[in-house]
C-alpha positions as CSV (number, residue, x, y, z in Angstrom):
1,M,-22.8,-6.8,-8.7
2,L,-19.7,-6.1,-10.8
3,R,-19.6,-8.5,-13.7
4,L,-17.0,-9.2,-16.4
5,D,-18.1,-11.5,-19.1
6,Q,-15.8,-13.0,-21.8
7,I,-13.4,-10.0,-21.8
8,T,-10.8,-10.0,-24.6
9,Y,-8.1,-7.3,-25.0
10,R,-5.0,-7.2,-27.1
11,I,-2.0,-4.9,-27.3
12,G,-0.4,-5.5,-30.7
13,P,0.3,-9.3,-31.1
14,R,0.0,-9.9,-27.3
15,T,-3.3,-11.1,-25.9
16,M,-3.7,-9.8,-22.3
17,F,-7.2,-11.0,-21.7
18,D,-8.6,-14.0,-23.5
19,G,-12.3,-14.5,-22.7
20,A,-11.8,-13.6,-19.1
21,S,-14.9,-13.6,-16.8
22,A,-15.5,-12.8,-13.1
23,A,-18.1,-11.5,-10.8
24,V,-17.7,-9.4,-7.5
25,D,-20.5,-9.0,-5.0
26,P,-21.3,-5.5,-3.6
27,G,-19.4,-4.6,-0.5
28,H,-16.7,-7.2,-1.0
29,R,-13.0,-6.4,-0.6
30,V,-11.1,-8.1,-3.4
31,G,-7.3,-8.4,-3.8
32,F,-6.3,-8.4,-7.5
33,V,-3.0,-10.2,-8.1
34,G,-0.9,-11.5,-10.9
35,R,2.6,-11.2,-12.4
36,N,3.9,-7.7,-13.3
37,G,2.9,-6.7,-16.8
38,T,-0.1,-9.2,-17.1
39,G,-2.7,-6.5,-17.3
40,K,-4.0,-5.6,-13.8
41,T,-3.7,-1.9,-14.3
42,T,-5.3,-2.3,-17.7
43,L,-8.4,-4.0,-16.2
44,L,-8.8,-1.2,-13.7
45,G,-8.8,1.2,-16.6
46,M,-11.5,-0.8,-18.3
47,L,-13.6,-0.7,-15.1
48,N,-13.2,3.1,-14.9
49,G,-14.1,3.6,-18.5
50,D,-10.6,4.8,-19.6
51,T,-9.9,1.7,-21.7
52,E,-12.3,-0.3,-23.9
53,S,-12.1,-4.1,-24.4
54,D,-11.9,-5.6,-27.8
55,S,-14.9,-7.9,-27.0
56,G,-17.0,-9.0,-24.0
57,T,-19.0,-6.9,-21.6
58,I,-18.4,-5.2,-18.3
59,S,-21.5,-4.6,-16.1
60,V,-21.4,-2.1,-13.3
61,P,-24.6,-1.0,-11.4
62,S,-25.7,2.3,-12.8
63,R,-26.0,3.9,-9.4
64,W,-22.4,3.1,-8.4
65,R,-19.8,5.9,-8.3
66,I,-16.3,4.7,-9.3
67,G,-13.1,6.1,-7.9
68,I,-9.6,5.1,-9.0
69,T,-6.1,6.0,-7.8
70,N,-4.7,9.0,-9.6
71,Q,-1.4,8.5,-11.3
72,E,-0.7,12.3,-11.3
73,A,0.1,14.2,-8.1
74,P,-2.1,17.2,-7.3
75,D,-0.5,20.6,-7.3
76,G,-1.3,24.2,-6.7
77,P,-1.4,27.0,-4.0
78,E,-4.4,25.5,-2.1
79,N,-3.8,23.9,1.3
80,L,-4.2,20.2,1.7
81,I,-7.7,20.4,3.3
82,E,-8.9,22.4,0.4
83,I,-7.5,19.9,-2.1
84,V,-9.2,17.0,-0.4
85,L,-12.6,18.8,0.0
86,A,-12.5,19.8,-3.7
87,A,-12.3,16.1,-4.7
88,D,-16.0,15.8,-3.9
89,E,-17.2,17.8,-6.9
90,E,-20.9,17.7,-5.8
91,L,-20.1,18.9,-2.3
92,A,-18.0,21.8,-3.7
93,R,-20.7,22.8,-6.2
94,L,-23.4,22.7,-3.5
95,N,-21.4,24.9,-1.1
96,R,-20.8,27.4,-3.9
97,E,-24.4,27.4,-4.9
98,A,-25.6,27.7,-1.2
99,E,-23.8,31.1,-1.0
100,N,-25.7,32.6,-3.9
101,A,-29.0,30.8,-4.2
102,T,-32.1,33.0,-3.6
103,D,-35.0,30.7,-4.6
104,P,-36.4,29.2,-1.3
105,H,-37.3,25.9,-2.9
106,R,-33.7,25.5,-4.3
107,I,-32.2,26.6,-0.9
108,A,-34.2,23.8,0.8
109,E,-33.0,21.3,-1.8
110,I,-29.4,22.4,-1.3
111,H,-29.5,22.1,2.5
112,V,-31.1,18.7,2.3
113,R,-28.5,17.4,0.0
114,L,-25.7,18.9,2.1
115,H,-27.1,17.2,5.1
116,D,-27.2,13.9,3.3
117,K,-23.6,14.3,2.4
118,G,-22.5,15.2,5.9
119,A,-21.2,18.6,4.8
120,S,-20.9,19.9,8.4
121,R,-18.3,17.2,9.2
122,A,-16.5,17.2,5.8
123,S,-13.5,19.3,7.0
124,A,-13.0,17.1,10.0
125,R,-13.2,14.0,7.9
126,A,-10.7,15.3,5.4
127,A,-8.3,16.2,8.3
128,R,-8.6,12.7,9.7
129,L,-7.7,11.1,6.4
130,L,-4.7,13.4,5.9
131,A,-3.6,12.7,9.5
132,G,-3.8,9.0,8.9
133,L,-1.6,9.4,5.9
134,G,1.1,11.3,7.8
135,F,0.1,15.0,7.6
136,D,0.0,16.7,11.0
137,E,-2.3,19.8,11.6
138,A,0.4,22.3,10.5
139,A,1.1,20.3,7.3
140,Q,-2.6,20.2,6.4
141,Q,-2.6,24.0,6.2
142,R,0.5,24.3,3.9
143,P,0.1,24.8,0.1
144,C,0.0,21.6,-1.9
145,H,2.9,22.7,-4.2
146,S,5.3,22.9,-1.2
147,F,5.4,19.1,-0.9
148,S,7.4,16.6,-2.8
149,G,5.9,14.3,-5.4
150,G,5.6,11.4,-3.1
151,W,3.8,13.4,-0.4
152,R,1.5,14.9,-3.0
153,M,0.6,11.3,-4.1
154,R,-0.5,10.8,-0.5
155,V,-2.8,13.8,-0.8
156,A,-4.3,12.2,-4.0
157,L,-5.0,9.1,-2.0
158,A,-6.7,11.1,0.8
159,A,-8.8,12.9,-1.8
160,L,-9.9,9.6,-3.4
161,L,-10.8,8.1,0.0
162,F,-12.7,11.3,0.9
163,T,-15.1,10.8,-2.0
164,E,-16.1,7.3,-0.7
165,P,-16.9,5.8,-4.1
166,D,-19.1,2.7,-4.3
167,L,-16.4,0.9,-6.3
168,L,-12.9,1.8,-5.0
169,L,-10.1,0.9,-7.5
170,L,-6.7,1.0,-5.8
171,D,-3.5,0.3,-7.8
172,E,-0.5,-0.2,-5.5
173,P,-1.7,2.4,-3.0
174,T,1.2,1.8,-0.6
175,N,4.0,2.7,-3.1
176,H,4.3,6.2,-1.7
177,L,3.6,5.4,1.9
178,D,5.8,4.6,4.9
179,L,5.1,1.7,7.2
180,E,3.0,3.8,9.6
181,A,0.7,5.1,6.8
182,T,0.5,1.6,5.3
183,L,-0.8,0.2,8.7
184,W,-3.3,3.1,8.9
185,L,-4.6,2.4,5.3
186,E,-4.9,-1.3,6.1
187,N,-7.2,-0.5,9.0
188,H,-9.2,2.1,7.0
189,L,-9.8,-0.3,4.1
190,R,-11.0,-3.1,6.5
191,H,-13.8,-0.8,7.6
192,Y,-14.6,0.6,4.1
193,R,-18.3,0.2,3.3
194,G,-18.1,0.1,-0.5
195,T,-16.7,-2.5,-2.9
196,V,-12.9,-2.5,-3.1
197,L,-10.6,-3.9,-5.9
198,L,-7.1,-3.7,-4.6
199,V,-4.0,-4.3,-6.8
200,S,-1.1,-4.8,-4.4
201,H,2.1,-6.8,-3.9
202,D,1.9,-6.2,-0.1
203,R,1.2,-9.7,1.3
204,D,0.2,-8.4,4.7
205,L,-2.2,-5.8,3.2
206,L,-3.9,-8.5,1.1
207,N,-4.1,-10.9,4.1
208,R,-5.6,-8.3,6.4
209,V,-7.9,-6.5,4.0
210,A,-9.0,-8.9,1.2
211,E,-12.0,-11.3,1.6
212,E,-11.4,-12.7,-1.9
213,I,-8.5,-12.8,-4.3
214,L,-8.9,-12.3,-8.1
215,H,-6.0,-13.9,-9.9
216,L,-5.0,-13.0,-13.4
217,E,-3.0,-15.6,-15.2
218,G,-2.7,-16.6,-18.8
219,G,-5.4,-14.0,-19.8
220,K,-7.9,-15.6,-17.5
221,L,-9.5,-14.4,-14.2
222,T,-10.1,-16.8,-11.3
223,L,-11.8,-15.7,-8.1
224,Y,-10.7,-17.4,-4.8
225,S,-12.4,-17.0,-1.5
226,G,-10.3,-15.9,1.5
227,N,-7.2,-13.8,1.9
228,Y,-3.9,-14.2,0.1
229,D,-2.5,-17.0,2.2
230,R,-5.6,-19.0,1.6
231,F,-5.4,-18.2,-2.1
232,E,-1.9,-19.5,-2.3
233,K,-2.8,-22.7,-0.5
234,T,-5.9,-23.3,-2.6
235,R,-4.0,-22.6,-5.8
236,R,-1.2,-25.0,-4.9
237,M,-3.8,-27.7,-4.3
238,R,-5.5,-26.9,-7.6
239,L,-2.2,-27.0,-9.5
240,A,-1.3,-30.3,-7.8
241,Q,-4.6,-31.8,-8.7
242,N,-4.4,-30.5,-12.2
243,E,-0.9,-32.0,-12.6
244,K,-2.3,-35.4,-11.5
245,L,-5.1,-35.2,-14.0
246,R,-2.7,-34.2,-16.7
247,A,-0.4,-37.1,-15.9
248,K,-3.4,-39.5,-15.9
249,Q,-4.6,-38.1,-19.3
250,D,-1.1,-38.5,-20.8
251,A,-1.0,-42.1,-19.6
252,Q,-4.5,-42.7,-21.2
253,K,-3.3,-41.1,-24.4
254,Q,-0.3,-43.4,-24.5
255,R,-2.5,-46.5,-24.0
256,I,-4.8,-45.4,-26.8
257,M,-2.0,-44.7,-29.2
258,K,-0.4,-48.0,-28.3
259,F,-3.7,-49.8,-29.2
260,V,-4.1,-47.8,-32.4
261,D,-0.5,-48.4,-33.5
262,R,-1.0,-52.1,-32.9
263,F,-4.4,-52.7,-34.5
264,R,-5.2,-50.0,-37.0
265,Y,-4.2,-52.2,-39.9
266,K,-5.9,-55.4,-38.7
267,A,-9.3,-55.8,-40.2
268,T,-10.9,-57.3,-37.1
269,K,-9.8,-54.4,-34.9
270,S,-9.6,-51.4,-37.3
271,K,-13.0,-50.0,-36.3
272,Q,-12.0,-50.1,-32.7
273,A,-8.8,-48.4,-33.5
274,Q,-10.6,-45.6,-35.5
275,S,-13.0,-45.2,-32.6
276,R,-10.1,-44.7,-30.2
277,L,-8.6,-42.1,-32.5
278,K,-11.8,-40.1,-32.4
279,M,-11.8,-40.5,-28.7
280,L,-8.3,-39.0,-28.6
281,E,-9.4,-36.1,-30.8
282,R,-12.4,-35.3,-28.5
283,M,-10.2,-35.4,-25.4
284,E,-9.8,-31.8,-24.0
285,P,-6.1,-31.4,-23.2
286,I,-5.2,-30.4,-19.7
287,P,-2.4,-27.7,-20.1
288,E,0.8,-28.1,-18.2
289,H,1.4,-25.2,-15.8
290,R,4.5,-23.4,-16.7
291,D,5.7,-20.9,-14.0
292,Q,7.2,-17.8,-15.6
293,G,10.0,-18.0,-13.2
294,T,10.9,-15.9,-10.2
295,V,14.2,-14.2,-9.8
296,A,16.3,-16.2,-7.3
297,F,18.3,-13.4,-5.5
298,T,21.7,-14.4,-4.1
299,F,23.8,-12.0,-2.2
300,P,27.5,-13.1,-2.2
301,A,29.2,-13.9,1.2
302,P,31.3,-11.0,2.5
303,K,35.1,-11.7,2.4
304,P,37.1,-11.4,4.5
305,A,34.8,-11.7,7.5
306,L,35.2,-8.8,9.9
307,A,34.9,-8.8,13.7
308,S,32.0,-7.0,15.4
309,P,31.1,-4.3,15.7
310,L,31.2,-3.6,11.9
311,C,30.3,0.0,12.6
312,S,29.7,2.2,15.7
313,T,28.7,5.8,16.4
314,D,29.5,7.8,19.5
315,D,27.4,10.9,20.2
316,V,26.9,11.6,16.5
317,S,24.7,14.3,15.0
318,V,23.8,14.3,11.4
319,G,21.7,16.4,9.1
320,Y,21.7,18.9,6.3
321,G,22.7,22.6,5.9
322,G,23.9,22.9,9.5
323,T,20.6,21.6,10.9
324,A,20.7,18.2,12.7
325,V,18.0,15.7,11.9
326,I,19.4,13.1,14.4
327,K,21.3,14.0,17.5
328,N,23.4,12.2,20.1
329,L,23.4,9.0,18.2
330,S,25.3,6.2,19.9
331,L,24.8,2.7,18.5
332,R,26.7,-0.3,17.1
333,L,26.0,-2.6,14.2
334,D,27.3,-6.2,14.5
335,A,27.9,-8.8,11.8
336,D,24.8,-10.8,12.6
337,D,22.3,-7.9,13.0
338,R,19.0,-7.8,11.2
339,I,17.5,-4.4,12.0
340,A,14.4,-2.6,10.7
341,L,14.2,1.2,11.0
342,I,10.7,2.3,11.9
343,G,9.1,5.7,12.4
344,A,7.1,8.1,10.3
345,N,8.6,9.6,7.2
346,G,10.5,12.8,7.8
347,N,12.0,11.7,11.1
348,G,15.3,10.7,9.6
349,K,15.3,7.0,8.6
350,S,16.9,7.7,5.2
351,T,19.3,10.2,6.8
352,L,20.5,7.4,9.1
353,M,20.9,5.1,6.2
354,K,23.0,7.7,4.3
355,L,25.2,8.1,7.4
356,L,25.8,4.4,7.6
357,A,26.4,4.2,3.9
358,G,29.0,7.0,4.1
359,R,26.9,9.3,1.9
360,L,26.6,11.8,4.8
361,A,29.4,13.0,7.1
362,P,28.6,13.5,10.8
363,M,28.2,17.1,12.0
364,A,29.5,16.0,15.4
365,G,30.7,12.9,17.2
366,K,32.7,10.0,16.0
367,I,32.1,7.0,13.7
368,G,34.2,3.8,14.1
369,K,34.5,1.2,11.4
370,S,37.1,-1.0,9.8
371,G,39.0,0.2,6.8
372,K,38.1,-3.0,5.0
373,L,34.4,-2.6,5.6
374,R,32.3,-2.7,2.4
375,V,28.7,-1.4,2.4
376,G,26.0,-2.1,-0.1
377,Y,23.4,0.6,-0.3
378,F,20.0,0.3,-2.1
379,A,18.4,3.8,-2.2
380,Q,14.7,4.1,-3.0
381,H,15.3,6.7,-5.7
382,Q,18.6,5.3,-7.1
383,A,16.8,3.9,-10.2
384,D,16.6,7.5,-11.4
385,E,20.4,7.6,-11.6
386,L,20.7,4.6,-14.0
387,D,22.0,5.2,-17.5
388,L,18.9,4.2,-19.5
389,A,20.9,4.0,-22.8
390,A,23.3,1.4,-21.3
391,T,22.7,-2.3,-20.8
392,P,23.0,-4.2,-17.5
393,L,26.2,-5.7,-18.9
394,I,27.7,-2.3,-19.5
395,A,26.5,-1.0,-16.1
396,M,28.1,-3.9,-14.3
397,T,31.3,-3.7,-16.3
398,R,31.6,0.0,-15.3
399,K,31.0,-1.0,-11.7
400,R,33.6,-3.8,-11.7
401,P,36.1,-2.9,-14.5
402,R,38.7,-5.4,-13.3
403,D,36.3,-8.4,-13.4
404,T,36.4,-10.8,-16.3
405,P,33.3,-11.0,-18.6
406,T,32.5,-14.3,-17.0
407,Q,32.6,-12.8,-13.5
408,V,30.4,-9.9,-14.7
409,R,27.8,-12.2,-16.2
410,A,27.9,-14.4,-13.2
411,Q,26.9,-11.5,-10.9
412,L,24.1,-10.4,-13.2
413,G,22.9,-14.0,-13.4
414,R,22.5,-14.1,-9.6
415,F,19.6,-11.6,-10.1
416,G,17.9,-13.1,-13.2
417,F,19.8,-11.4,-16.0
418,G,20.6,-14.1,-18.6
419,Q,22.5,-13.5,-21.8
420,E,19.6,-11.8,-23.6
421,K,18.3,-9.7,-20.7
422,A,21.9,-8.6,-19.8
423,E,22.2,-7.0,-23.3
424,T,18.8,-5.2,-23.2
425,K,18.7,-1.4,-22.8
426,I,18.1,-0.4,-19.2
427,G,15.4,2.0,-20.5
428,D,13.5,-1.0,-21.8
429,L,13.5,-2.9,-18.5
430,S,10.4,-3.0,-16.2
431,G,10.5,-1.3,-12.8
432,G,11.0,-4.7,-11.2
433,E,13.9,-5.5,-13.5
434,K,15.6,-2.2,-12.8
435,A,15.3,-2.9,-9.1
436,C,17.0,-6.3,-9.7
437,L,19.8,-4.5,-11.5
438,L,20.3,-2.2,-8.5
439,F,20.5,-5.2,-6.2
440,A,23.1,-6.7,-8.6
441,L,25.1,-3.5,-8.7
442,M,25.0,-2.8,-4.9
443,S,26.1,-6.3,-4.0
444,A,28.8,-6.7,-6.7
445,E,31.6,-6.0,-4.2
446,A,30.4,-8.6,-1.7
447,P,29.5,-6.0,1.1
448,H,29.6,-6.7,4.8
449,I,26.4,-4.6,5.4
450,L,23.3,-4.4,3.2
451,L,21.4,-1.1,3.6
452,L,18.0,-1.5,2.0
453,D,15.9,1.6,1.8
454,E,12.4,0.7,0.4
455,P,13.7,-2.2,-1.7
456,V,10.4,-3.8,-2.8
457,N,8.4,-1.0,-4.5
458,H,8.6,-2.6,-7.9
459,L,8.8,-6.3,-7.0
460,D,5.8,-8.7,-7.2
461,I,4.9,-11.0,-4.3
462,D,7.0,-13.9,-5.5
463,S,10.1,-11.7,-6.1
464,R,9.6,-10.2,-2.6
465,Q,9.6,-13.7,-1.2
466,S,12.8,-14.5,-3.0
467,L,14.3,-11.3,-1.6
468,V,13.3,-12.5,1.9
469,Q,15.1,-15.8,1.4
470,A,18.2,-14.0,0.1
471,I,18.4,-11.6,3.0
472,N,18.0,-14.5,5.5
473,A,20.8,-16.4,3.8
474,F,23.1,-13.4,3.7
475,E,26.1,-13.8,6.1
476,G,26.5,-10.1,6.8
477,A,24.5,-7.4,8.6
478,V,21.2,-6.0,7.2
479,V,19.4,-2.7,7.9
480,I,16.0,-2.3,6.3
481,V,13.5,0.5,5.8
482,S,10.3,-0.8,4.2
483,H,6.5,-0.2,4.2
484,D,6.0,-3.9,3.7
485,P,5.3,-5.4,7.2
486,H,5.6,-9.0,5.8
487,L,9.2,-8.3,4.7
488,I,10.1,-6.8,8.0
489,T,8.5,-9.6,10.0
490,L,10.4,-12.3,8.2
491,T,13.8,-10.6,8.1
492,A,14.3,-8.3,11.1
493,D,15.3,-9.4,14.5
494,R,15.3,-5.9,16.1
495,F,13.6,-2.6,15.6
496,W,15.2,0.9,15.9
497,L,12.6,3.6,16.2
498,V,13.6,6.9,14.6
499,T,11.6,9.8,15.9
500,G,12.0,13.2,17.4
501,G,15.7,13.5,16.4
502,A,16.6,10.3,18.3
503,V,17.1,6.6,17.5
504,T,16.0,4.2,20.3
505,P,15.6,0.4,20.5
506,F,12.0,-0.7,20.2
507,E,11.4,-4.0,22.0
508,G,8.7,-6.1,20.4
509,D,7.5,-7.5,17.1
510,M,5.2,-6.1,14.4
511,D,2.1,-6.8,16.5
512,D,3.6,-4.8,19.3
513,Y,4.4,-1.9,16.9
514,R,0.8,-1.9,15.6
515,A,-0.4,-1.6,19.2
516,F,2.1,1.1,19.8
517,L,0.9,3.1,16.8
518,A,-2.7,2.7,17.9
519,S,-1.8,4.0,21.4
520,S,0.1,7.0,19.9
521,G,-2.6,8.1,17.6
522,G,-1.4,6.1,14.6
523,N,1.5,8.3,13.5
524,G,4.4,6.8,15.4
525,T,5.9,10.2,16.2
526,R,6.2,9.7,19.9
527,A,9.3,8.1,21.3
528,A,9.4,4.5,22.4
529,T,10.2,3.6,26.0
530,G,13.4,1.6,25.1
531,V,12.6,-1.1,27.6
532,T,14.2,-4.6,27.7
533,G,12.4,-7.8,27.0
534,N,11.9,-8.5,30.8
535,E,10.2,-5.1,31.2
536,R,7.7,-5.5,28.4
537,K,5.1,-7.1,30.8
538,E,5.5,-4.1,33.2
539,R,5.1,-1.7,30.2
540,R,1.8,-3.3,29.2
541,R,0.6,-3.2,32.9
542,E,1.4,0.5,33.1
543,A,-0.3,1.1,29.7
544,G,-3.4,-0.7,31.0
545,E,-3.5,1.5,34.1
546,Q,-3.1,4.6,32.0
547,R,-6.0,3.6,29.8
548,K,-8.2,3.1,32.9
549,A,-7.1,6.5,34.3
550,V,-8.3,8.3,31.2
551,A,-11.4,6.2,30.5
552,H,-13.7,8.8,32.0
553,L,-12.1,11.4,29.7
554,K,-12.8,9.3,26.7
555,R,-16.5,8.9,27.8
556,E,-16.8,12.7,28.4
557,L,-15.3,13.4,25.0
558,A,-17.6,10.9,23.3
559,D,-20.7,12.3,25.1
560,A,-19.7,15.9,24.1
561,E,-19.2,14.9,20.5
562,A,-22.5,13.0,20.4
563,E,-24.3,16.1,21.8
564,V,-22.7,18.4,19.2
565,D,-23.8,15.9,16.4
566,K,-27.3,15.8,17.8
567,L,-27.6,19.6,18.0
568,E,-26.1,20.0,14.5
569,T,-28.7,17.6,13.1
570,K,-31.5,19.5,14.9
571,R,-30.1,22.8,13.6
572,E,-30.0,21.5,10.0
573,D,-33.6,20.2,10.3
574,L,-34.8,23.6,11.4
575,I,-32.9,25.4,8.6
576,R,-34.4,23.0,6.1
577,A,-37.9,23.6,7.6
578,I,-37.5,27.4,7.6
579,A,-36.3,27.2,4.0
580,H,-39.5,25.4,2.8
581,P,-41.3,27.6,0.3
582,T,-44.8,26.9,1.7
583,L,-44.0,28.9,4.9
584,Y,-43.7,32.1,2.7
585,R,-46.6,31.5,0.5
586,D,-49.2,30.8,3.3
587,Q,-49.8,33.9,5.5
588,G,-51.4,31.7,8.1
589,K,-48.1,30.0,8.9
590,S,-46.3,33.2,10.0
591,A,-46.6,32.1,13.7
592,Q,-45.0,28.7,12.8
593,L,-42.2,30.5,11.0
594,I,-41.5,32.7,14.0
595,A,-41.6,29.7,16.4
596,Q,-39.1,27.8,14.2
597,Q,-36.8,30.9,14.0
598,R,-36.8,31.2,17.8
599,A,-36.1,27.5,18.2
600,L,-33.2,27.8,15.7
601,G,-31.8,30.6,17.8
602,Q,-32.0,28.5,21.0
603,V,-30.4,25.5,19.2
604,E,-27.5,27.7,18.0
605,K,-26.9,28.9,21.6
606,D,-27.0,25.3,22.9
607,L,-24.7,24.2,20.0
608,S,-22.2,26.9,20.9
609,A,-22.2,25.7,24.6
610,A,-21.9,22.1,23.5
611,E,-18.9,22.9,21.2
612,D,-17.2,24.6,24.2
613,R,-17.7,21.5,26.3
614,W,-16.4,19.4,23.4
615,A,-13.3,21.6,23.0
616,K,-12.6,21.4,26.8
617,A,-13.0,17.6,26.8
618,Q,-10.7,17.4,23.7
619,E,-8.0,19.5,25.5
620,Q,-8.1,17.3,28.6
621,W,-7.9,14.2,26.4
622,D,-5.0,15.6,24.4
623,A,-3.2,16.6,27.6
624,A,-3.5,13.0,29.0
625,H,-1.9,11.7,25.8
626,V,1.1,14.0,25.6
């Protein structure tokens, strides 16, 4: 069991943990939530041994291995498979030692330990993790340094998951993932065998993965059973009950003080008055819950209103350096559209957003739009372009130089920037506050279209909910790219699937898209069928018939794989037996050694044949899913 007992931790004058206690049972998956800046990452550091508390104790079973998300992206000339395999330091050390060991006893020990760690399947397991996080077979063989920082952070996550620690500490693991990789990670964590402590603002992830919620508030830790939705409901009930008790206590205090004020100077009642004063002193106060306040986003209504379509494309191709990323694009965007772009990273979602925002010119085709059209564009890396030495007030004045100071402050106020915060240096703002400033800047001209490319990376759950309400109240069109399924579910009416150089309508909701990803191997790279709502039933029927048609292939593949695993285990047992030192010390066991060597030779022949059958079955299965 993981146990925290009376933990206290301070940073300067600020107390982040004040006698906090909690206990997590082995094998439980726990979501760790709280406002930004309250100390969630600090606590993960304590559990990992990177930070020491001022007082209190943290107890972790001595046999547990702890793994935590790496804040630094891996780098180097090694390919991705090698990077992930190297994360298991014991496995890497054993493999190196196995190549040079000469002592029979040590050789036997090495092979036993390699068998226990599943060394023969390590490369395949590393490849599956990388594939789930968006790396195809070709990408897995590329050097790590050839990828961008965001993709290398995915490699770091794959490496952490490969080590399978007993206590898995995840700090916002979806920040560098797209929707498809997020859905894969969700499924992976649901089947994780160790203990998981997950810091996340992704409501869907917490609902689908977490069995318990650990809430950090006011320096205290409270453990709630159930997922995030249940936590919210339970906490609301607890706060309501607490408020009733506080009101009752305040009324009781008033009655006591009324009695004391009336009778403290009367001889016949003075003892009773003194007794009630002591009662008042002993009464434990019930604190009033004070919400820190969530930013209430408000997007201004676009004026003047424009007729639909706001924007249309006719056979457009767009890309970079003469190479088209998206081809033959013909679509329209109407004033009441709420569209989510889906598809794996690298297929062109951000390219399409830049085209709609006017940041990229088409290579071919035509774009039609009104000359009065205004577009608000939130780019996921736009925060890097902010002037950190300026203040929000200065930034907004630069954006709207003709506005009066009152109008400038009113726009900032829509996104939580009061007088003091508006005059704070942007460099001193938190990630969430910088995101709010970007929302204020991109909506300052009352745009007709909001283009939101990963808008929630630095927002906590309450702020995300506020953004949902603002999007739904907005009177113009919205196009969203996000790895947060909850945001998409509550705001998008339609999906456009961006894949294979094309943009096609995807008919269905998030559950349909989850099923589509499962049927396409989890990476979302195959094109959707573009059917209408009336054809969805027929599509499901055809999919069912296809599953039946390839069911025998699935059984053959599973049987072949099981046979390979069985023979690999038998081969490893024989190698371990042959490596046993007693066979070489006892001359009388030479016949046994010869028999085992012959058996090993036969097993290796059988294994080779089984691998051929497995490869053939895999080819047939792959062909049926092209």
